[in-house]
SEDO-809068 format. One record per residue (C-alpha): residue in one letter; x, y, z. Coordinates in pm, whole numbers, plus 32768, in hexadecimal, padded with zeros to 4 digits. Each point is the difference from the previous one (the first is absolute). Example, Ala and Ser with C-alpha at 12.3 -4.5 7.8 and 13.67 -1.06 7.14 Angstrom:
% SEDO-809068
A84CE7E3E830C;S808981587FBE;
This chain:
% SEDO-809068
MD5E4D1218431;S817480A27FEB;A80D17FBC7F01;A80FC7F1380A9;T7ECB7F28809A;E7F8C7FD17E9F;P80007EAB7F8B;P80EC7FB37EDB;H7FE280197E92;T7F687EAF7F6F;G7FD0807F7EA2;P7EB780347F46;A7EDA7FAF805D;T7F467E867FAF;V7ED67FFB7F65;P7F217F4480ED;T7F997EA57F72;A7E9B7FE480A1;S7EE680ED7F82;P7FBC80D780D1;L7EAB7FEB7FE8;E7FA77E7A7FBD;S7E75803A7FC0;V805B81087ECA;D81377F257F97;R7F067EC47FBF;A7EDF80C37F5B;L812D805B7F1F;Q80787E8F7FB7;V7E897F937FAD;L801281427F11;T813B7F9B7F69;L7F937EB27FF5;L7E9C803A7F6D;G80CB80EA7ED1;D80C97ED77F9C;A7F007EE8800B;G7F4481027EE9;P7EA580007FBF;R7FE37E5C8086;G8010808D815B;L80797EEB8115;V7F067F5680F2;L804080448170;A80D47EA4801D;E80DC806B7F0B;I8033816B80A1;A80577F938140;A80CA7EAF7F8B;R80D980EC7F24;L80328104812E;G801F7F038129;I7EDC808F80CA;H7F087F6C8062;K7EBA800E7F52;T7F2E80E28111;T811680FA7FE8;V7FD57FFD7E7A;H7E8A80268032;R7FDF811780C6;T812D80F37F19;L7F067F6F7EED;S7F098089807C;A808F81318059;L803D80587E9D;R7ECF7FAC7F9D;H7F6E80FF80CB;R80E781247F23;D7FB27F2B7EDB;Y81877F867FD7;V7FA17EC67FE3;T7EA77F557F56;Q7F927EA08016;Q7F9C7F457F05;P7EDA7F337FCB;G80B27EA37FFE;G80A8809E8164;A817B805D7F7F;Y806181678065;A809280D77EFD;L805D81978002;G7EDC80B9802E;A7F9781717F17;S80D080CA810B;A81357F557FE1;V7FE37FF17E79;A7FB28170801F;L8110806380A0;G80FB7F7D7EF2;E7F4F80B67EFD;Q7FFA811B80B9;Y81B2801C8026;L804F7F817EDC;A7EC280FE7F3C;G806480CE7EF7;E8062814D809D;N80B47F348137;L80C77F1B7EDC;A80AF813A7F63;V809780648152;L806E7EA88067;L80A77F9F7EB1;H807081A17FBD;A81557F888094;A80077EC97F21;L7FE080B57EB7;V810680F8807B;A80F77F208030;L7FA67F647EC5;C802181187F2D;R815C8064808C;D80737E707FB3;V7F98801A7E90;D7FF1816C7FAC;E7EA47FCA7F54;L7E9080958055;V7F4B7F1B80E7;H7EAC7FD58044;L7EDD7F6880EC;G7EBB7FC17F8A;V7EC27F1C805C;L7F127F577F23;A7EA580CA7FE3;G7F007F517F3B;D80767FD57E8D;Q81268101808C;V8107803C8095;V8024812380CE;Y817D809E806B;L8014804B818A;D817C80A28009;K80E5802E7F1B;V81A080588026;E80BE80AB7F0A;P81747FE07FCA;E810681037FCD;R80087FED7E93;P7ECB80517F40;V7F177EEC7F3B;R7F1F801C7EE3;V7EDD7FAB80B0;W7E8E80918073;S7F6A7F9D8136;Q7F6D80878157;V7FC77F73814C;G7E5E7FA07F94;H80007FAA7EB7;R7F8A7EAE7F61;S804E7F6D7EEC;S7F837EA87F4A;A80887F0A811C;V80557ED97EA4;R80A9813A7F81;T810B802C80FB;A80ED7F2580D2;L7F448048813A;G7EE97FA37FA1;R806E7EA77F6A;A80C97FB7815D;V7EBD801780C3;L7F397F2C7F16;A80DB7EED7FAB;F80587FD48188;S7E47801A8043;G7F947EDE7F6C;T7F6F80997E9D;D7F867F457F21;R7FC380257E81;A7E7C802A7FF2;T807B810B815A;L80EA80BD7F3C;A7F267FFA7E94;S7F2A810080D4;Y816D80C2801B;A80A77FF77EEB;T7EFA80E47F27;G80D5806E7EC2;V811F7F39805C;D80797E9D7F7D;L7F837EFF80C3;E81157EFF7FC8;H811B80CA8035;V7F8780978150;W7F9F7E778061;G815E7FB37FA3;E80AC812280DD;L7F247F868124;E80837ECD7FF6;R817A80517FC0;A7FCE811B8134;R7F937EC080E0;E81207F297F82;T811281158034;G7F7580C8811E;R7FF581327F20;A7F0F80AE7F30;V808A80BE7E9C;E7F7080F87F1C;D808680997EDD;Q7F71814F7F84;E7E9C7F7C7FF5;N7FAD81098106;E80DE81167F89;P80CD80247EDD;G817D7FE8803B;I7FC77F988161;G800A7E9B80A1;C7FFB7F7E815C;V80297ECA80E9;A7F107FEB80E1;V80027EF98141;P7EC57FCF80D8;V801880328189;L7F4D7EBA8090;R7F4C7FE2817B;G80037E568022;R7FBD7FED7E74;V7F0C810C7FCF;P8097814A7F6A;V7FA581258076;A80DF80F97F34;A81377FDD7EE0;V815380DC800C;S8077805A7E8D;V8125809E7F7E;T7FCE80BA7EA4;V812480187F2D;P801080977E82;V80027EF07F0F;E816680367F9A;R80697FAE8169;L7F247EA5800D;G80627EF57F6C;P80137E8F8072;G8149803C80E9;R7F6681478089;V7EA37F4C8049;E80D37ED580DC;E80CA8132806C;I7EE080E380A1;H7F417EA3808A;G81587FAA8096;R7FE0813C80E5;M7ECB7FD7803B;L80077EEB8090;A8160806980C6;V7F72814D806B;L7E70800F804E;P7FF47EA280CA;A809680B48155;L7F3B811F7FDC;L7EA57F747FDB;P7F2680178123;D7FBF7E9980C7;G7F227F0E7F56;L806980D77E8D;V80C27EEF7F1E;L80917FFC7E8B;P7FE07EC47F43;G81017F567F70;P80337F387E9B;A7EF97F097FC8;A7F2680658132;S7EA27FA67FF5;
């Protein structure tokens, strides 16, 4: 077509509202619905009603998903996410992937607060450091990626434990060599405020503020800001937590969130 016969420009192309492949879209809708339903699952009639699709069509979709173990049918007849669907999320949020997925968020937070930032995950009774971003000004703290520390002595570990449903009995198995009541009180405060704090319990002269990174209500990691104690009074703790809530959420991958105060 010559320039003289080209149709006039009408602005940017619009995204079609209809799915380009209806059967795939239907399967994704089913998976999303079952993900929201959780372990109890949904029966065929519930799925069909919520999606507004005939039960025969939904049954065919479920059969295809069951074939690849993305859906499983429970003894009572309800359908729930299968092992393959769960494995996808676990692979995506594996430690080596989390470090890559969250690195930009850590960099932005470090620049905002001008303090050392860490990413960690819980491994048994220890926290493993997956990533660290250092500020322009030096911080007198020793840490390295791959290093492990006692979970109950660190803000990173406490942030994860507080939102993992940790009870006193479980905590007692972790809290060897520390004041159990003190740590339990810190976990309760973390659940109330949405942040965990540690003051020179892991390293002299150093304190930390940490928030858990949640998928649904389950923590998959934690992010901490590490500060010399002379710069970490109560006001600075509040300020750092506020900056974490302001900077991190927009940079987290879809499905990951931070808790707010009074989260449970």
